[in-house]
ROMAR-571728 format. One record per atom (N, C-alpha, C): residue in one letter; x, y, z. Coordinates in pm, whole numbers, plus 32768, in hexadecimal, padded with zeros to 4 digits. Example, Ala and Ser with C-alpha at 12.3 -4.5 7.8 and 13.67 -1.06 7.14 Angstrom:
# residues 2
A85277DC7830C;A84CE7E3E830C;A85287EB6830C;S85057F1F82C4;S85577F9682CA;S850A80038313;
//
This chain:
# residues 312
MBBD04D7AE935;MBBF14E01E904;MBC4D4E45E966;QBCBF4E75E934;QBD1E4EBBE989;QBCF64F4DE998;RBCF34F7CEA12;RBCD15006EA2E;RBD3F5049EA80;SBD4F50CAEA6A;SBDB15117EAB5;SBD6F5154EB30;FBDC25191EB85;FBD8E51D5EBFB;FBD2C5243EBD2;FBD4D5289EB65;FBCF552F4EB35;FBC6C52BEEB0B;DBC6C5248EACD;DBBEE5208EAA5;DBB9451EDEB1F;YBBD251B9EB89;YBB85519EEC02;YBB59521FEC49;LBBAA5288EC3C;LBB83530AEC73;LBB05533BEC2C;IBB00532CEBA9;IBA8A5354EB5C;IBA115303EB86;IBA245281EB9B;IB9B5522AEBC9;IB9845258EC51;GB9E0527EECA9;GB9BB52B3ED2D;GB9685332ED20;LB98D538BECC4;LB9425406ECAE;LB8B553E5EC7A;KB8AB5380EC24;KB8285357EBF2;KB7D4531FEC66;GB81652D8ECC2;GB7D152A8ED3A;GB79D5319ED8E;MB7ED5384ED9A;MB7C053FAEDE6;MB7445437EDA6;AB742543DED21;AB6CE5474ECDA;AB654541AECF0;MB6695396ECF0;MB5FA5339ED09;MB5C3534BED96;GB61D5357EDF7;GB5F35367EE82;GB5A453E6EE96;AB5D25455EE58;AB58B54D4EE66;AB50154CBEE28;AB4F45484EDB7;AB4735478ED74;AB4135420EDC5;DB44553B4EDFE;DB3EF5353EE41;DB3AB538AEEBE;VB3E653EEEEFF;VB3AB5420EF7B;VB343548DEF5F;IB33254B3EEE0;IB2D0551AEEBC;IB25454D7EE84;PB1E054E1EECB;PB16554A3EE98;PB14154DCEE0F;GB150548CEDA6;GB12E54BAED21;GB1A054A4ECBD;VB21A5490ECEC;VB28D547CEC93;VB2C753F2ECAF;SB2E853A9EC45;SB3175320EC52;SB3AE5313EC41;GB3ED52CEEC9D;GB47B52B0EC8D;GB4935256EC17;GB42F5203EBF3;GB43B51ADEB7E;GB44951FEEAFE;TB4055271EAF6;TB41452C9EA82;TB4A252FCEA78;IB4DC5324EAE8;IB5655355EAEA;IB5C552E7EABF;AB5AD526CEAEF;AB60451FBEACA;AB5FE51E2EA34;FB58651EEE9FD;FB57851D2E96E;FB5BC523BE919;IB5A352BAE935;IB5DA5323E8DF;IB6715333E8F5;SB6A652FDE961;SB7365307E977;SB781528AE944;GB736522DE908;GB77651BEE8C4;GB79C5146E918;IB7615137E98F;IB78850C7E9E6;IB711506EEA08;YB69E5086E9CC;YB6245042E9F7;YB62A4FACE9E6;EB64A4F7FE96D;EB6484EEEE956;EB6BA4EA8E9A1;EB72A4EEBE9B5;EB7944EADEA06;EB7654EA0EA96;LB7204F06EAC7;LB6EA4F02EB4F;LB6894E8FEB5F;IB62C4E7FEB00;IB5C84E14EB06;IB60D4D8CEAFD;AB66D4D7FEA9F;AB6B14D00EA8F;AB7044CDCEB0A;TB7404D40EB4A;TB7904D28EBC2;TB73A4CFBEC36;IB6C94D41EC4A;IB6714D1DECBA;IB6344C94ECA3;SB6084C79EC29;SB5C84BF7EC0D;SB62C4B84EC15;GB6AE4BA3EC0B;GB7144B3CEC15;GB7364B13ECA2;VB6FB4B56ED06;VB7134B31ED92;VB6BF4AB5EDB4;NB7024A43EDC4;NB6BB49C7EDE4;NB71A496AEE2F;FB6E948F3EE50;FB7384895EEA2;FB7B2485FEE57;SB7B04866EDD2;SB8244834ED88;SB8A14887EDA4;LB88D4903EDCD;LB9004958EDEF;LB94C491FEE66;FB90548E6EEC5;FB94648ABEF3A;FB992482CEF14;KB95D47E4EEB0;KB9A84771EE7E;KBA29479EEE3C;TBA22480CEDF3;TBA994845EDB4;TBAFF486FEE1D;LBACE48ADEE8A;LBB2548D7EEF7;LBB6D4860EF35;KBB2047F4EF4C;KBB59477EEF8C;KBBBA4735EF30;KBB97472EEEB0;KBBE746DEEE53;KBC5E472BEE1A;DBC4A47ABEDF1;DBCB047F4EDA8;DBCEF4868EDF5;GBCB94886EE6D;GBCF448F0EEBE;GBCB04976EEAF;FBCDF49D4EF01;FBC9C4A57EF09;FBCAA4AA7EE88;TBD1B4AA0EE45;TBD314AEEEDCB;TBCCB4ACBED60;ABCB54A49ED4B;ABC534A1BECE9;ABBC64A43ED12;FBBAA4A36ED96;FBB274A5DEDCC;FBB0E4AF2EDB5;WBB734B46EDD2;WBB654BD7EDC7;WBB4F4BFFED35;KBB934BBBECD9;KBB824BD7EC4B;KBAF84BAFEC1B;ABAC94B38EC45;ABA444B08EC1E;AB9D74B63EC56;LB9EE4B9CECCB;LB98E4BF6ED0C;LB98C4C7FECCB;NB9F64CA0EC81;NBA094D29EC4C;NBA164D88ECC2;GBA664D5DED24;GBA754DA4EDA3;GBAA04E35ED96;PBB084E53ED47;PBB344EE0ED3D;PBAC54F3EED0E;FBA744F0EECB0;FBA034F5FEC7F;FB99F4F77ECEF;IB97E4F0EED3A;IB91F4F1BEDA7;IB9504F7BEE10;IB9D04F6DEE38;IBA094FC5EE9F;IBA075055EE71;ABA325070EDF6;ABA3850F9EDC3;AB9AC5136EDBD;LB94C50EBED88;LB8C55120ED77;LB8815138EDFD;FB88350D5EE55;FB83A50E3EED3;FB8825141EF35;TB9045151EF26;TB94951B9EF74;TB9155242EF4B;GB9075257EEC7;GB8D052D4EE97;GB84252EDEEC9;IB7F05284EEC8;IB7665291EEF8;IB76352B7EF8C;LB7B75275EFDE;LB7BA5292F06D;LB7ED5320F089;VB8555347F040;VB88A53CEF050;VB81B5435F02F;SB7CF5417EFC7;SB7655471EFA0;SB6F7547AF009;VB6D35408F043;VB6685404F0A6;VB68B545DF11E;FB70A5461F143;FB73254ADF1B9;FB763553AF199;TB773555DF118;TB7A455E2F0F7;TB74A5628F091;VB74755F5F017;VB6FA5635EFAD;VB666563AEFD1;MB63555D4F01A;MB5A855D1F041;MB583564EF090;RB5DD567CF0E5;RB5C056F4F135;RB5B0576EF0D9;LB6085779F075;LB5FE57E6F016;LB57D57DDEFC6;AB55C5763EF9A;AB4E2574FEF4B;AB4675774EF9D;NB463574BF01B;NB3F2576DF071;NB3E75803F087;YB45C5846F096;YB45C58D6F0A9;YB424591CF02E;LB44F58F0EFB8;LB41F592DEF3C;LB38A5912EF27;LB35C589AEF4A;LB2CE587AEF3D;LB27858D1EF97;EB2AB58F0F00C;EB2605940F06B;EB26359D4F04B;NB2D55A04F016;NB2E95A93F003;NB2E15AC1EF72;HB3005A69EF14;HB2FB5A8DEE86;HB2BE5A1AEE36;PB24359F3EE55;PB20A597CEE14;PB1FA5988ED7E;IB1D159FEED4C;IB1BB5A0EECBD;IB23D59F9EC71;LB2AB5A2DECA6;LB32B5A25EC61;LB35F5995EC5B;IB35A594DECCA;IB39058C4ECC9;IB3355868EC78;WB2B1587BEC7F;WB2575828EC2E;WB2675848EB9B;SB28658C3EB79;SB29E58E7EAED;SB319589EEAB8;FB3825898EB09;FB3FB5852EAE1;FB3DD57BEEACB;FB3955780EB29;FB37456F2EB1A;FB31756DBEAA4;FB2BC5739EA8A;FB25F5729EA1A;FB2AD5725E996;GB30C5780E987;GB35F5780E90E;GB3B05702E901;LB3E556D4E972;LB437565AE971;LB3E455E0E94B;VB36D55D2E986;VB318555FE969;VB2E05567E8DD;LB2BE55E1E8AF;LB28B55F2E826;LB2F155C2E7C0;AB37255E7E7D4;AB3DA55BCE779;AB3F35526E783;SB3DE54EFE7FC;SB3F65460E80D;SB391540CE7C0;IB3195443E7A7;IB2B753FEE753;IB2F153E9E6C8;WB32B5455E692;WB36B544AE60E;WB3E053E7E614;YB43153F0E67E;YB4A8539DE687;YB4845309E68D;VB42952E5E6E5;VB4035258E6F4;VB3BF5227E676;GB366527AE63E;GB3225253E5C3;GB3835240E54F;SB3EF528DE54D;SB44F5282E4DF;SB49E51FFE4E4;QB49851B8E555;QB4DE5139E560;QB49150C7E51E;IB41550E1E4F8;IB3C2507BE4B6;IB3ED5070E424;PB41F4FFFE3F9;PB4564FF3E370;PB3EB4FF8E303;KB3734FC1E31F;KB30C4FBCE2B9;KB2824FCCE2F9;WB235502BE2C4;WB1AF5044E2F8;WB1484FF6E2A6;NB0E84FBAE2EB;NB07A4F76E2AB;NAFFD4F83E302;FAF924F3FE2DA;FAF144F4DE322;FAF1F4F22E3B4;KAF644EB1E3CD;KAF724E7FE456;KAFC24EE2E4AE;VB0294F1EE475;VB07B4F7EE4BE;VB0294FF8E4E3;VAFD7502BE485;VAF83509FE4A0;VAF1D5080E50D;IAEE05009E506;IAE804FE0E56C;IAEC24FDAE5F6;AAF3B4FA1E5FD;AAF854F9AE67B;AAFA15027E6B1;LAFC45083E658;LAFDC510EE681;LAF5F514BE6BC;LAEED5137E67B;LAE6E5170E6AD;LAE465131E732;IAE5850ADE73F;IAE36506AE7BC;IAE8C509FE82F;GAF0E50AEE815;GAF6750E3E87C;GAF3F516EE8A7;AAF1C51C5E847;AAEF6524DE866;AAE735252E8B6;IAE1251FFE88E;IAD9151FDE8D4;IADA051C9E962;VADEE515EE973;VAE035125E9F9;VAE49518AEA56;AAEB251CAEA22;AAEFC5229EA74;AAEA352A2EA97;FAE5752D3EA36;FADFF5346EA4F;FAD965321EAB8;YAD6252A6EAAE;YACFD527AEB10;YAD3A5271EB9C;IADB4523DEBA4;IADF5522EEC26;IAE0E52B5EC69;VAE435315EC1C;VAE625396EC59;VADE453E7EC75;SAD6F53B9EC42;SACF353FFEC5B;SACA553C4ECD2;LACD45352ED05;LAC8C530FED72;LAC92535DEDF5;PAC26535BEE43;PAC2D5394EEC9;PAC745335EF28;PACB65368EF8F;PACFD5310EFEE;PAC9D52B5F03A;LACCB523CF05B;LAC7E51E0F0AD;LAC905200F140;AAC3E51C1F194;AAC4A51D9F224;AACCB51A1F25C;GACFA5132F221;GAD7A50F8F24D;GAD6E50ABF2CE;GADE05090F30B;GADE55046F388;GAE735040F3BA;NAE884FF3F424;NAF104FEAF45C;NAF324F5BF489;GAEE14EF8F45E;GAF014E6FF47F;GAF7D4E3EF435;NAFBA4DD5F469;NB0374DA4F42D;NB0244D75F39D;FAFB34D2FF383;FAF9B4CFFF2FA;FAF854D74F29C;FAF3C4DDBF2C9;FAF254E50F278;FAFA94E97F257;VAFFF4EA3F2B9;VB0814EE5F2A5;VB0D44E95F243;FB0D34E0EF250;FB11A4DB6F1F5;FB0E64DCCF166;FB0614DCDF156;FB0234DE0F0D4;FB0474E68F099;AB0434ED0F0ED;AB0644F57F0BF;AB0F34F5EF08D;GB14D4F1BF0D4;GB1DA4F19F0AA;GB1EC4ED4F024;AB1A64E64F00F;AB1B24E19EF92;AB17C4E6AEF1D;IB10B4EAEEF30;IB0CD4EFBEEC4;IB11E4F7AEEA7;AB1464FC1EF11;AB18C5040EEFD;AB212502EEEB9;IB25C4FC4EEDB;IB2E04FB0EE9E;IB2D14F8FEE0A;CB2644F4CEDE5;CB24B4F31ED56;CB2364FB4ED0B;AB1EC5011ED4A;AB1D55092ED0B;AB25750E2ED01;MB2AF50D1ED62;MB32B511EED63;MB38550FAECEF;IB37C507EECBB;IB3CF5057EC4A;IB37F5056EBC8;LB3025082EBD0;LB2AE5089EB59;LB2AA5119EB29;PB2DF5138EAB3;PB2E051C2EA84;PB25451FDEA80;GB2485278EAB1;GB1CA52C0EAA9;GB17552BDEB25;IB187525AEB7D;IB134524FEBF4;IB18C525AEC70;SB16C52B6ECC8;SB1BD52D1ED3E;SB19E5270EDB0;GB2055238EDEB;GB1F151E0EE5E;GB1BB522BEED6;AB1EB52A7EEEA;AB1B952F7EF59;AB1255317EF47;FB0FD5331EECA;FB071534EEEAF;FB01B52D3EEC5;IB04D525DEEA2;IB00351E1EEBC;IAFED51CEEF51;LB05051EEEFA2;LB04051E5F034;LAFD05243F063;VAFC952BAF026;VAF5C5317F048;VAED752DAF022;LAECE52A1EFA9;LAE505264EF7B;LAE2451F2EFD6;LAE8451A1F001;LAE65512FF057;LAE445159F0E5;GAE5F51D6F105;GAE4B5203F18E;GAEBA51D7F1EB;AAF2E51B6F1B1;AAF9D5182F201;AB00D51E8F215;YB003525CF1D4;YB06E52BFF1DB;YB08752EBF26C;KB01A5309F2B1;KB0255336F33B;KB06152C9F393;TB033524CF381;TB06651DDF3D3;TB0FB51CAF3C1;IB12C51D0F343;IB1B851B8F328;IB20E522EF354;TB1E352A7F33A;TB232531BF362;TB2395329F3FB;EB1CC5308F43F;EB1CD530BF4D0;EB228529DF508;AB2265229F4C8;AB27E51BBF4F4;AB31051E2F4E5;AB3315226F476;AB3BB5253F461;AB3E152BDF4C7;HB3835318F4E5;HB39E5382F545;HB3B0534CF5D2;DB35E52E6F5F7;DB35F52AEF67E;DB3BC5237F68D;FB4055213F620;FB45D519EF620;FB412511FF64A;NB399510FF610;NB3485099F628;NB37B502BF5CC;FB3DB4FDCF5FD;FB41F4F7AF5A8;FB3C44F05F582;QB35D4EE8F5D0;QB3024E7EF5AB;QB2B54EA3F52B;TB27A4F1AF52C;TB2324F49F4B5;TB28F4F58F43D;LB3034F95F454;LB3644FA6F3E7;LB3954F20F3B4;GB3A14EBEF40D;GB3CE4E3AF3E5;GB36B4DF6F388;FB2EA4DFBF3AB;FB2844DBEF356;FB27C4E08F2D0;FB28C4E8CF2D4;FB28D4EDAF258;FB3034EB2F200;AB3794EA3F23D;AB3F24E7FF1F3;AB3E74DF4F1B5;VB3B14D94F203;VB39F4D0CF1CF;VB3404D0DF159;GB2D24D57F167;GB2734D63F0F9;GB2B34DA1F07E;AB3074E06F094;AB34C4E49F026;AB3AA4DE8EFE0;VB3F34D98F02A;VB4504D38EFEF;VB4054CCFEF9C;VB3974C99EFD6;VB3474C35EF8D;VB30E4C71EF0E;GB2D54CE9EF1A;GB29B4D2BEEA4;GB3034D4BEE3B;LB3784D78EE67;LB3E24D9EEE0A;LB4174D27EDBE;LB4334CB8EE05;LB4694C41EDC3;LB4024C02ED64;SB3844C03ED8D;SB31B4BC7ED39;SB3004C1CECBE;FB2EC4C9CECD2;FB2C64CF4EC64;FB3384D05EC00;SB3B34D07EC31;SB4254D16EBD6;SB4314C9FEB78;KB4104C27EBA9;KB4144BB1EB53;KB3AA4BBAEAE6;IB3344BEFEB09;IB2C94C01EAA5;IB2F54C66EA3B;LB3314CD6EA68;LB35E4D3BEA09;LB3CD4D06E9AF;KB42A4CBAE9E9;KB4964C81E998;KB45D4C23E92E;WB3FC4BD0E953;WB3BD4B74E8F3;WB3754BC2E885;LB3304C2EE8AA;LB2E84C7EE848;LB3494CC0E7E6;FB3BA4CF4E819;FB41D4D30E7C0;FB45A4CC8E762;AB46C4C4FE796;AB4AA4BE6E744;AB44C4BB4E6D6;HB3C84BB0E6F0;HB3694B75E692;HB3114BD9E649;YB2F64C4BE688;YB29E4CB0E64B;YB2D94D3AE65F;SB3514D4DE62B;SB39B4DC9E645;SB3504E46E616;SB3214E47E59B;SB2DE4EBDE565;SB25C4EDDE5AE;IB20D4E76E5C9;IB18F4E8AE613;IB1A94EBBE69F;TB2104E85E6E1;TB2314EAFE768;TB25F4F41E768;LB2B14F67E709;LB2DF4FF1E6FE;LB2695050E6E5;AB20A5025E691;AB1935075E676;AB13E5084E6F3;LB1305017E73E;LB0E4501BE7BB;LB123507CE81E;LB1A95077E82A;LB1EF50D1E885;LB1E55162E856;TB1E95177E7D1;TB1D851FEE79C;TB14E5234E7C1;GB0EA51DCE7B8;GB0635202E7DF;GB0585223E874;FB09C51D4E8C6;FB09D51EFE956;FB0D1527DE972;IB13F529EE92F;IB17B5322E945;IB11E5390E914;AB0E3537EE89D;AB08753E2E865;AB00D53F5E8BF;GAFD75387E8F1;GAF61538EE946;GAF7853D0E9CC;SAFF753DAE9F4;SB0175415EA77;SB02854ADEA6C;LB02E54E4E9F2;LB0495572E9E1;LAFE655CFEA2C;PAF6255B0EA2A;PAF06560AEA72;PAF275618EB07;KAF6555B1EB43;KAF8655B7EBD1;KAFEF5620EBED;IB047563BEB8E;IB0B65697EBA8;IB0A6571BEB5D;WB02F5738EB29;WB01657BCEAEC;WB02A5827EB58;PB07A5890EB3C;PB0A258EEEBA6;PB0325941EBE3;WAFCE5967EB93;WAF6959C5EBC4;WAEEB5978EBEB;KAECE5977EC6C;KAE5C592DECA0;KAE15597CED0C;HAD945962ED17;HAD485992ED8B;HAD3C591DEDED;VAD6F592FEE64;VAD6858C5EECA;VACDD58C3EF07;LAC9E584FEF00;LAC165841EF32;LAC1057FDEFBA;EAC7057A5EFD7;EAC6E575BF055;EACFB572FF07B;TAD1F5743F0F8;TADA35719F129;TAD9456D1F1AE;EADFD568CF1D7;EADFF564CF259;EAE8D564FF28E;MAE995663F311;MAF1C5667F34F;MAF4855DAF378;YAFC055B3F34F;YAFFE5537F379;YB076555BF3D0;GB05D5562F454;GB0C65596F4AD;GB0D8562AF490;DB1525652F46A;DB16D56DEF44A;DB16B56F7F3B5;KB13C5696F367;KB13D56A0F2D4;KB0AF56A6F29F;EB093570AF24E;EB00E571AF212;EB00C56D7F189;IAFAE567CF176;IAFA05634F0F8;IAF1D565DF0B6;VAF23567DF036;VAEAC56A1EFE9;VAE5F5622EFC3;LADE0561FEFE6;LAD8C55ABEFC8;LAD3855C0EF4A;KAD11563DEF32;KACBC565AEEBF;KACE056E3EE88;EACED56EDEE02;EAD12576BEDC5;EACDC5770ED36;AACD957E7ECFE;AACA957FBEC75;AAD0F584CEC27;SAD31581EEBAF;SAD925864EB5B;SAD5058DFEB1C;VAD9C594DEB14;VAD6B59C8EAD6;VADD95A00EA7D;LADB55A5BEA25;LAE175A9FE9D1;LAE5C5B0BEA23;PAED65B32E9FD;PAF215B96EA4F;PAED35C15EA6B;WAE8A5C49EA07;WAE425CC7EA19;WADC35CB7EA6E;NAD9F5C3AEA8D;NAD2D5C23EAE6;NAD585BF9EB72;FADDC5BF8EB87;FAE125BCDEC07;FADF95C34EC72;NADCE5C07ECE6;NADAF5C60ED56;NAE2F5C7FEDA4;GAE7F5CDBED70;GAEFE5CFDEDAE;GAF615D29ED43;EAFE05D35ED69;EB0485D5CED0A;EB06E5CE3ECB5;PB0535CE6EC31;PB06D5C70EBDF;PB0FE5C5BEBB8;NB1525CC4EBC4;NB1DF5CB8EB9F;NB1F05C7BEB13;TB1A05CABEAB6;TB1975C6DEA33;TB21C5C66E9E9;LB2645CD6E9E7;LB2E25CDBE99C;LB3485C77E9D3;FB3615C7BEA57;FB3C35C21EA92;FB3935B90EA89;AB3105B7DEA94;AB2DA5AF4EA8C;AB2F65AB8EA03;FB2DD5B04E999;FB2F45ACEE914;FB3895ABEE8F5;LB3DD5B15E92D;LB46D5B05E91D;LB49B5A84E960;LB4625A64E9D5;LB48759E8EA19;LB44F596DE9D0;MB3DB597CE993;MB3A7590EE940;MB40A58EEE8D0;IB43A5958E890;IB49B5946E823;IB51B5907E859;AB5465934E8D1;AB5C058FBE90D;AB5AE5866E928;GB53A5840E95E;GB51E57B3E978;GB51A5761E8F7;FB4E0579EE88F;FB4D8575CE80D;FB5625744E7D3;VB5B857AAE7D9;VB63F57A2E7A3;VB693573FE7F3;LB67A5735E877;LB6C756DCE8CB;LB6BF564AE89B;IB64E5626E862;IB63D559DE82F;IB6A7557FE7C6;FB6C255DFE76F;FB72455C9E705;FB7B355C4E73E;VB7C8560EE7AB;VB84B5607E7EE;VB85D557EE82F;LB7F4554FE872;LB7FA54CBE8B1;LB80E545DE847;EB7D15470E7D4;EB7E0540CE768;EB8715404E73C;RB8B55476E739;RB940547AE70E;RB99D5432E771;IB97E543EE7F5;IB9D75403E859;IB9A75378E884;AB93B5347E844;AB90852C1E867;AB9715257E843;VB96551E4E883;VB9BF5175E865;VB9B65154E7D0;QBA295148E78F;QBA2D5138E6FF;QBA0350ACE6D3;KBA1F5046E725;KB9FC4FBEE6FC;KB9664FADE6F9;PB92E4F75E690;PB89D4F65E687;PB8654F1BE6FF;EB7F74F4CE735;EB7BB4F10E7AB;EB7864E83E78E;QB7694E68E70E;QB7344DE4E6EF;QB7954D76E717;DB8184D95E71B;DB8794D32E744;DB8614D04E7D3;YB8384D67E828;YB8204D45E8B3;YB7A34CF0E8C3;AB73C4D13E872;AB6BE4CCAE87D;AB6D04C38E852;AB7324C1FE7FC;AB7464B97E7C9;AB7984B40E826;NB7DB4B7EE886;NB8324B32E8E0;NB7E14ADFE943;
//
């Protein structure tokens, strides 16, 4: 598929949105990838990374290798993610600390609309599809309701945390950052990044690579053989995650991870029962804005059907 510079710029912006979502415990970058129209291409590209690429490099040269790798797409997307981590992440953290109701309202509207969007991709509904939807919703709701584990800091634990968290990061509806909190690894990883502990970060990165390559192949196979059921399962994952990002909550338990406070336990309440200024009008306006944004993203999504990428 031939793409222009503007096309890759749009992919980079989608990467920035994914990066901003992934660093917020409760929002999934996978959801952003799906609603922006690049999810199956992302999965197909990642799952296509294997030793045969090196044979292509040796036999046919770098140009053929770069094309088989889908290199321009990877560079554009991950550049956007990195830019987001070092820029947009700061803004997102500021808004979470100072205007939590408003930013969660925006994400709630966005994720609510994404349920409709992902579900609308299912060509035919039947009993199996409905069951997959319910299973996805129940599993996601159960995950976001779990209390955090004690965690650890051993190399194997860090490797395992990296493999699990990266799977969540590309799975719509479940936040990789939140999974790190559940595993009790959030503090270990953030402290390693702050202290430039390359040993810990290295084991985490290796685990992430192994998890990403393995899980992407499973997802690609599922899309190829059980497309409707997989889409229903992902829709359920997104729906089940909604309680986690409901804007009005009573915080019951928190813990400090370095200079960052993470909520461990909370209860959802209605705006008029919120203990503080609910900002109801602006919150609902931002919900509507997030909801409408889905339709804007749908318009600028890549026009070529994603199924073409899954079949490659």
